[in-house]
C-alpha positions, -999 to +999 in steps of 0.1 A: -531+720-817-534+708-780-572+705-783-569+684-814-545+660-797-568+656-767-598+651-791-579+625-812-568+607-780-603+605-766-616+594-800-590+566-801-599+554-766-636+554-775-629+533-807-608+508-787-637+503-763-662+499-791-640+474-810-633+453-779-670+453-769-680+440-804-654+412-803-664+399-769-682+365-769-706+351-744-695+322-723-731+307-722-746+315-755-784+311-749-789+304-786-768+272-786-790+249-766-800+242-730-779+259-703-758+236-682-754+236-645-723+218-632-722+203-597-689+192-584-684+169-554-659+185-529-627+166-523-628+139-497-600+154-476-621+183-463-629+182-426-665+185-413-677+215-393-661+213-358-682+204-329-693+232-305-673+234-272-690+219-242-692+252-224-692+289-235-687+319-213-694+355-223-690+387-202-692+425-206-691+456-185-722+478-183-700+509-189-668+504-209-654+538-198-665+546-163-650+573-141-621+565-118-646+567-089-678+551-101-701+521-102-706+495-129-719+460-133-701+430-149-725+407-166-716+370-173-735+344-193-727+307-191-740+282-216-738+244-218-738+226-252-768+203-250-767+181-280-756+209-303-778+235-287-764+261-263-786+266-233-782+287-201-770+267-171-786+275-137-768+272-104-732+275-117-709+294-094-691+323-111-661+342-098-643+372-112-606+382-112-596+417-121-561+426-135-543+449-158-525+439-191-493+428-174-512+405-151-509+426-119-541+420-099-564+450-091-566+442-054-593+468-046-617+452-072-609+416-064-619+422-028-653+437-038-669+407-055-677+373-043-691+343-061-725+346-078-749+318-089-762+318-125-799+322-130-820+296-150-810+314-182-773+313-174-768+350-163-749+363-133-744+400-124-717+416-103-725+452-093-693+470-082-687+504-067-651+516-064-628+546-060-593+555-070-587+534-101-559+546-125-572+566-154-566+552-189-554+519-175-577+491-189-589+466-164-593+430-177-617+406-162-611+368-160-642+347-154-641+313-136-672+291-136-676+261-114-702+237-129-708+200-121-674+195-105-655+213-134-637+246-134-640+266-166-618+297-170-623+324-196-593+348-196-599+384-205-636+378-209-645+415-204-627+448-198-633+484-190-611+515-190-616+540-162-612+577-172-607+609-153-636+632-163-625+668-166-650+695-157-663+714-187-655+751-184-685+774-181-688+802-206-681+836-191-699+868-200-677+893-217-669+926-203 
């Protein structure tokens, strides 16, 4: 009795699919003539693609999760928009400012780095060796670039999170 109901239900579902498939019509019937391609002009109230900013700054840490006592390098790239094309800018002066999320400066890091000049392709590198950072406390890096009399600030351009590495226990021989 139960098997018959399941069979009849499945047969009914199959019939419904077959009937609906047979009654479907094609939107573009290839037998009715040439296909038509419709092109529509966009509304006049659309805005054009925005212009690129005059300067772009990017930065990253060589190691996003260093030890609390470690070394890393902060890399910065500075580009100038030259007629719609971004190009590296040589000779820009780059400074870093380290802080945590609430804005409190990380004094020990801020005292380790001085200004660097960008290379012809726009890069500057800041190698840093430090001790005693707080584990699991992300350090944010603000980048300030001085170029042709202008100061360009990129807040939170990079970050890294120091971690306390725990020693891995050595296996012991049983006895």
